[in-house]
Structures are given as structure tokens and as C-alpha cells.
C-alpha positions in Angstrom: 182.1 100.7 137.1 183.1 102.2 133.7 181.0 101.1 130.9 178.0 100.1 133.1 174.8 101.9 133.8 174.1 102.1 137.5 170.5 102.3 138.5 168.9 103.2 141.8 165.3 101.8 141.9 162.4 104.0 143.0 160.2 103.5 146.0 156.4 104.0 145.7 153.9 105.2 148.2 151.4 102.7 146.9 153.8 99.7 147.3 155.9 99.2 150.4 158.1 96.4 151.6 155.3 94.7 153.7 153.5 93.9 150.5 156.2 91.6 149.2 157.0 88.0 149.9 160.3 89.2 151.3 163.1 87.9 153.4 165.4 90.0 155.5 169.0 88.9 155.6 170.7 88.3 158.9 174.1 87.0 160.1 173.8 85.3 163.4 176.9 84.6 165.5 177.4 83.0 168.9 180.4 84.2 170.9 182.8 81.3 171.8 184.4 81.0 175.2 187.9 82.0 173.9 186.6 85.5 172.8 184.8 86.4 176.0 185.7 89.9 177.2 186.9 91.1 173.8 185.6 94.3 172.1 182.6 93.8 169.9 184.1 95.0 166.6 187.2 92.9 167.1 185.1 89.8 167.8 182.9 90.3 164.7 186.0 90.8 162.5 187.1 87.3 163.6 183.7 85.6 163.3 182.6 87.3 160.1 185.9 87.6 158.1 184.1 88.1 154.8 183.3 91.7 155.9 186.0 94.3 156.7 186.4 95.6 160.2 185.6 99.2 158.9 182.3 97.9 157.4 181.4 96.1 160.6 182.1 99.2 162.6 179.8 101.2 160.4 177.0 98.7 160.9 177.5 98.8 164.7 177.4 102.6 164.7 174.2 102.5 162.5 172.4 100.2 165.0 172.4 97.2 162.8 174.2 94.9 165.3 172.0 93.8 168.2 171.8 91.5 171.2 168.4 90.5 172.4 166.9 93.1 170.1 169.0 96.0 171.5 171.7 97.7 169.5 175.3 97.4 170.7 178.2 99.8 171.0 181.5 99.2 169.4 183.3 99.1 172.8 180.8 96.5 174.2 182.7 93.6 175.8 181.2 90.4 174.7 180.2 87.5 176.9 180.6 83.8 176.0 177.3 82.6 174.5 176.1 86.1 173.4 173.8 85.6 170.4 174.6 88.6 168.2 172.5 89.5 165.2 174.1 91.5 162.3 171.9 93.0 159.6 174.2 93.7 156.7 173.7 97.0 154.9 174.5 97.5 151.2 177.1 100.0 150.3 176.1 102.9 148.0 177.5 101.0 145.1 175.6 97.8 146.0 172.4 99.7 146.4 172.7 101.0 142.9 171.9 97.8 141.1 173.7 97.0 137.9 172.1 95.7 134.7 173.7 92.3 133.8 173.4 90.3 130.6 172.0 87.2 132.2 169.6 85.0 130.2 166.0 84.7 131.3 163.7 81.8 130.4 160.6 83.8 129.4 157.4 81.8 129.5 155.0 84.7 128.7 155.4 88.4 128.0 153.2 91.3 127.0 153.3 95.1 127.6 152.1 94.7 131.2 153.6 91.5 132.7 156.4 89.0 132.3 156.4 85.4 133.5 159.8 83.6 133.7 161.0 80.2 134.7 163.6 80.8 137.4 166.3 78.1 137.7 167.4 76.7 141.0 170.5 78.5 142.3 169.4 82.0 141.1 168.5 84.7 143.6 165.5 86.8 142.8 166.5 90.2 144.4 169.9 91.4 145.5 170.7 91.1 149.2 173.6 90.5 151.5 176.0 88.0 149.9 174.2 88.2 146.5 174.4 91.7 145.1 174.8 90.5 141.5 173.7 87.7 139.3 170.1 88.0 140.3 166.8 88.1 138.4 166.6 91.8 139.1 170.0 92.4 137.5 168.9 90.5 134.5 165.6 92.4 134.3 167.4 95.7 134.3 169.5 94.6 131.3 166.8 93.1 129.1 164.0 95.6 130.1 165.7 99.0 130.9 162.4 100.8 131.3 161.5 98.5 134.2 163.9 100.5 136.4 161.1 103.0 136.7 159.0 100.4 138.5 159.7 99.7 142.3 161.9 96.7 142.7 162.1 96.3 138.9 158.5 94.9 139.0 159.2 92.0 141.3 156.1 91.3 143.4 156.9 87.9 144.9 159.9 85.7 145.3 161.1 82.1 145.2 163.9 80.9 147.4 167.3 80.7 145.7 167.2 76.9 145.4 163.5 76.7 144.4 162.9 76.5 140.7 159.8 77.6 138.8 157.4 80.3 137.7 157.9 83.9 138.8 155.8 86.9 137.7 157.0 90.4 137.1 155.1 93.6 136.5 156.4 95.8 133.7 154.4 98.9 134.8 153.5 100.5 138.1 149.8 99.9 137.4 150.4 96.2 136.7 152.5 95.9 139.9 149.9 97.6 142.0 147.2 95.2 140.7 149.3 92.1 141.1 150.1 93.0 144.7 146.4 93.4 145.3 145.8 90.0 144.0 148.5 88.5 146.2 147.0 90.2 149.2 143.5 89.1 148.5 144.8 85.5 147.8 143.6 85.4 144.2 146.9 84.2 142.8 147.0 80.5 142.0 150.4 79.0 143.2 151.0 75.3 143.1 154.3 73.6 143.8 155.6 70.1 143.4 158.0 68.7 146.0 159.6 65.5 147.1 159.3 65.0 150.9 160.6 62.4 153.3 158.1 59.8 154.6 154.5 59.1 153.8 152.8 62.5 153.6 149.1 62.6 154.4 146.9 65.0 152.3 145.8 67.8 154.6 145.5 71.5 155.0 148.1 73.1 157.3 147.0 76.2 159.3 150.1 77.3 161.2 151.4 80.8 161.6 155.0 81.6 160.8 157.6 84.1 162.1 161.3 84.5 162.5 162.7 81.8 164.7 163.8 83.7 167.9 166.6 81.2 168.4 167.9 81.5 164.8 166.9 84.6 162.9 168.0 83.1 159.7 165.1 80.6 159.9 161.4 80.7 160.0 159.4 78.8 162.7 155.9 78.0 163.8 154.9 80.9 166.1 151.9 82.5 167.7 151.2 86.1 168.7 152.2 89.4 167.2 155.6 88.1 165.9 153.8 85.7 163.5 151.7 85.9 160.4 148.9 83.5 159.3 150.1 80.8 156.9 148.0 78.2 155.0 149.3 75.4 152.8 147.0 72.8 151.2 149.0 69.5 150.8 148.0 66.8 148.4 149.9 63.5 148.3 150.4 62.3 144.7 152.4 59.2 145.3 154.7 57.5 147.8 157.5 55.1 147.0 159.9 53.0 149.1 163.5 54.2 149.5 165.7 51.8 151.4 164.2 51.6 154.9 162.0 54.7 154.6 159.6 56.3 152.1 159.6 59.4 149.9 156.4 61.2 148.8 155.7 63.4 145.8 153.3 66.2 146.9 151.5 69.1 145.4 151.2 72.1 147.6 148.8 75.0 147.0 149.6 78.2 148.8 146.9 80.5 150.2 149.5 82.7 151.8 153.1 83.3 150.7 155.3 83.5 153.8 159.0 83.1 153.6 159.9 79.3 153.5 156.3 78.5 154.0 156.1 75.1 152.3 159.5 74.0 153.7 158.5 74.9 157.3 155.0 73.4 157.1 156.2 70.1 155.7 158.9 69.9 158.3 156.3 70.5 161.0 154.4 67.4 159.7 157.5 65.3 160.1 158.1 65.3 156.3 161.0 67.6 155.5 161.8 68.2 151.8 164.4 66.1 150.1 167.6 68.1 149.9 166.6 70.9 152.3 169.8 72.1 154.0 167.9 74.1 156.7 164.6 72.5 157.7 165.5 68.9 158.3 164.2 67.8 161.6 163.3 64.1 161.7 165.4 63.4 158.7 165.7 59.6 158.2 169.1 57.9 158.5 168.9 57.0 154.8 168.7 60.6 153.7 172.5 60.9 153.2 172.5 58.2 150.5 170.0 59.8 148.1 171.4 61.2 144.9 170.1 64.7 144.0 172.0 67.2 141.8 170.5 70.3 143.4 172.3 71.7 146.4 169.0 72.7 148.0 165.4 71.6 148.4 163.4 69.6 145.8 160.8 72.2 145.4 159.4 73.6 142.1 156.8 76.3 141.5 154.8 74.5 138.8 151.6 76.4 138.3 150.9 80.2 138.4 147.6 81.8 137.7 146.4 85.4 137.8 143.9 87.8 136.5 145.6 89.9 133.9 146.0 93.4 135.5 144.7 95.3 132.5 142.5 93.0 130.4 141.1 91.1 133.5 141.5 87.8 131.6 142.2 84.7 133.7 145.6 83.4 132.8 147.5 80.3 134.0 150.9 78.9 133.3 152.5 75.6 134.0 156.2 74.6 134.1 157.4 71.1 133.8 159.7 69.7 136.4 163.4 70.7 135.8 165.7 68.0 134.8 167.2 67.4 138.3 163.8 66.8 139.9 162.6 64.8 136.9 165.6 62.6 137.1 165.2 62.2 140.9 161.6 61.1 140.4 162.4 58.6 137.7 165.3 57.2 139.7 163.0 56.7 142.7 160.4 55.0 140.6 157.6 57.6 140.6 155.1 57.2 137.8 155.2 59.6 134.9 151.5 60.6 135.5 152.4 61.8 139.0 155.6 63.6 137.9 153.3 65.7 135.8 149.8 65.4 137.3 146.5 66.4 135.7 146.1 69.7 137.5 142.4 70.0 136.7 141.6 66.7 138.4 141.8 68.1 141.9 141.6 71.4 143.7 143.0 71.1 147.2 
């Protein structure tokens, strides 16, 4: 890594991982019939060829490869149908994040905070499969002093294929206060999304947790494995599309669980347009829609906070990105709905 500064980010006793809108990265594999009886490390090397056998063995030895929640041994003989979970671990080099000269669309900045407009396709924080090219890597380049703040000041996240407003703390004091605001549900977060079908305006109270059948997904759950999640859904307009309908909706988050809007809308029978994961009850016409984004049509359009130092109420708004704007125009949505009067309702 000659010529590059390698930074290991600090932890803080005031801020721990549970405070963040975070997402663990898993690799889930199901053992096929033809590999039954083979040794675990050999099977994983075939099913997960993007990782070396030595690396897979180190993860097994570290307890990061499990079956039904229990760690496995390297010499375990697999059975057909075994659902094996692998939690990839970063190497020492990957854990030491590199500053990268990646442009950031800065919406607001002062000595305490930074608000950016994240494009779809950009990962917020390095994780398995995305150790570089992230918002965090860009922050370390443009704001070297932010390396002294846990997670480079990141206090919440947007999914890779979700666009929109993201706030970052430039100091530990600002980060602590923004985390407090998130926990107390003071932060205003409003999203625009295109969803299949005629969505009804309503409030969704449905707890979320890791899907026990597919740990890469979230699902509606109850009990200790779930966390409360509340989404206020407001239908702005619905148009016809071939033999079905598409709605433009505004969603206001009370909580910020992983994939919350995507799971809640799917649970209503209205999955988001373009969502590659949460697509139950997808209409037959879905394949014929033209949308440039490889993922869900979801945009974080409004973000509001109390400034952590001045205590001033601040709010930012981000217009729809070109791909969602073009989709809306092609489908015949009215201009007033593609950028609504945010002050006219509070759902």
C-alpha cells in the first residue's frame, strides 16, 4: 500500500455498534446433494469461490461458520440441505480503511456536521465484498481529522441502492448528540418511493429481525429476535401501468431498522419497484418496466435534525435523482407529486 495512508478507526465507550442503523454481512449457502459427506472447508471452497480456502478455514476456526447457530469444525462432514451461515471477517489490511479520492456531493457543512447526497450504488461503510469505494473511504480522504471519530462520523446508513441525504458527525461530541437524537426519534427522515399496486395511506407497526430462513434478509418477526419498527406511509399518487398500478409514496420513519421501508411495503403487498430482494406479490408486468437503477426506487428526500451544538432546527431536502425522476415522468406522475409540498402534510 505504498503511497497510501492506512487508518484504523477508533472505538468509543459512548458509542457502540447497537446505536447504529447497521447491517451485518452474511453469506448463506445450502449444501447440494452432490456434496453430501464432504469436509466443510472443501465444500465452502466450492460454494464460495470468491474466498480462498485458507481464508475460509480461518473463519471456521474463529467460529464464524455456523449451522443452526452453532459453530462448526473444519472436519465436519456436511449433509445435503445443511443451511450454513458464514460471517466474513476483514483481514488486517481491510480493517485498516484507506482514504480514497472519491467525490462527495456536499449539501451542507460546518465545523460540527456534514450532510451529503449519496448516489445509488455507493456503499456507506466498508463490509464484506465492499472494502473500498465507500462513503467512509471518501470521508477519510476529504476530512482526514474525521479518522479520530468512531466510524468516521457515520451515525446512520442508507442501503447501497438507495439514494439521498446522509448526515455525518465531524466531532465526537456531534456524533454522540446525533446518536441521541436518532435513539429518541427526533430526527426527521422522509423518503420517496415507487411501489407496485395501489398503496393505501397508513401507519405500519411491525417489528423486524433477521429472517431465520435467509439471514441476508429482514422479516416481520415477534419476540426477542425482533426490534420495533414504525413506518408512516402516505400515498401521493397512483397511475396505471399495463394491467396493474404503480404508486408514488412518501414514507416517514419513526425507527430506522435495516431495510425497514422495503420490508414494510412488501408486507402490505406493495413491493418497491426495482427491489431485487423483497418482491413477494410482484405483478406479472413488473419485468417490462424500464428503470435504470439496478435496485429499489427509494430516495431519502428529507432530513431534519437539531444542530448538535447550536440547537437550531435544521432541515434539508434532496430532489429526486435523474433515474427516479425519469421513471416518474415516463409513468405519467404529476410534477407536483414528484416533488411534493412537504409542509402540507405530516404523516
